[in-house]
C-alpha positions as CSV (number, residue, x, y, z in Angstrom):
1,A,67.0,45.1,-98.6
2,R,64.2,42.4,-98.4
3,L,64.3,42.4,-94.6
4,A,64.2,46.2,-94.4
5,A,61.1,46.1,-96.7
6,L,59.4,43.6,-94.5
7,A,60.2,45.8,-91.4
8,R,58.8,48.9,-93.1
9,R,55.5,47.1,-93.9
10,R,55.4,45.6,-90.3
11,A,55.2,42.2,-91.9
12,M,57.0,40.6,-89.0
13,D,57.0,40.8,-85.2
14,A,60.6,40.3,-84.5
15,V,64.0,39.4,-85.8
16,L,65.9,36.6,-84.0
17,H,69.6,36.8,-84.8
18,I,71.1,33.7,-83.4
19,G,74.8,34.3,-83.1
20,D,77.8,34.7,-85.4
21,F,77.4,38.4,-86.1
22,A,79.5,40.0,-88.8
23,Y,82.2,37.3,-88.8
24,D,84.0,38.7,-86.6
25,M,82.5,41.9,-85.3
26,H,85.6,42.7,-83.1
27,D,87.9,42.9,-86.2
28,D,89.4,46.2,-87.1
29,D,88.8,47.5,-83.6
30,G,85.1,46.8,-83.9
31,N,84.6,48.6,-87.2
32,V,83.5,45.4,-88.9
33,G,80.7,45.1,-86.4
34,D,79.8,48.8,-86.7
35,R,79.5,48.6,-90.5
36,F,77.4,45.4,-90.2
37,F,75.0,46.8,-87.7
38,E,74.7,50.2,-89.5
39,R,73.2,48.2,-92.4
40,L,70.7,46.6,-89.9
41,E,69.5,49.9,-88.4
42,P,66.4,50.2,-90.8
43,V,65.2,46.8,-89.5
44,A,66.1,47.1,-85.8
45,A,64.5,50.6,-85.6
46,R,61.1,49.2,-86.6
47,V,60.8,45.7,-85.1
48,A,62.2,43.9,-82.0
49,Y,65.7,42.8,-82.8
50,M,66.6,40.0,-80.5
51,A,70.1,38.6,-80.4
52,A,71.8,35.4,-79.1
53,V,75.5,35.1,-78.7
54,G,77.5,32.7,-80.9
55,N,81.1,31.4,-80.9
56,H,82.2,34.3,-83.2
57,E,81.4,36.8,-80.5
58,A,83.8,35.1,-77.9
59,A,86.7,37.5,-78.6
60,M,87.7,39.6,-75.5
61,N,85.2,37.7,-73.3
62,F,82.3,38.6,-75.5
63,R,83.0,42.3,-75.0
64,H,81.7,43.5,-78.4
65,Y,78.5,41.5,-78.0
66,R,77.9,42.7,-74.5
67,M,78.5,46.4,-75.4
68,R,76.2,46.3,-78.4
69,F,73.1,44.5,-77.0
70,S,70.8,44.9,-74.1
71,M,68.6,41.8,-73.9
72,P,66.0,40.9,-71.3
73,A,67.5,39.6,-68.0
74,R,70.8,41.4,-68.8
75,A,71.8,41.9,-65.1
76,E,71.1,38.3,-64.1
77,T,72.7,36.6,-67.1
78,H,75.4,39.1,-68.1
79,N,73.4,39.6,-71.3
80,M,74.0,36.0,-72.4
81,R,70.6,34.2,-71.9
82,Y,67.0,35.2,-71.7
83,A,63.4,34.0,-72.3
84,L,60.5,35.9,-73.8
85,H,57.2,35.6,-75.6
86,V,56.8,36.6,-79.2
87,G,53.2,36.1,-80.3
88,A,52.2,32.6,-79.3
89,A,55.8,31.4,-79.1
90,H,57.9,31.2,-75.9
91,L,61.6,31.5,-76.7
92,V,64.4,30.5,-74.5
93,V,67.7,31.9,-75.8
């Protein structure tokens, strides 16, 4: 709720979600991940939502991560690594 309120007020530029989504988002045929990300929609709809893969996404060769996200440099890195500028920061993920 707090993150959604910040997003509504545009009090942040981006969300950096660094791995280990929904412990484990592939469970229950992906329904665990679906429920988790449905709760994040109010945030991701308003600010850049940038993801990085973690060890909990490794199931089925990272299939659920790759299907849910489209990060910069997707074609070159199979959606696993990227770099970008957010404000004055340069991020390498």
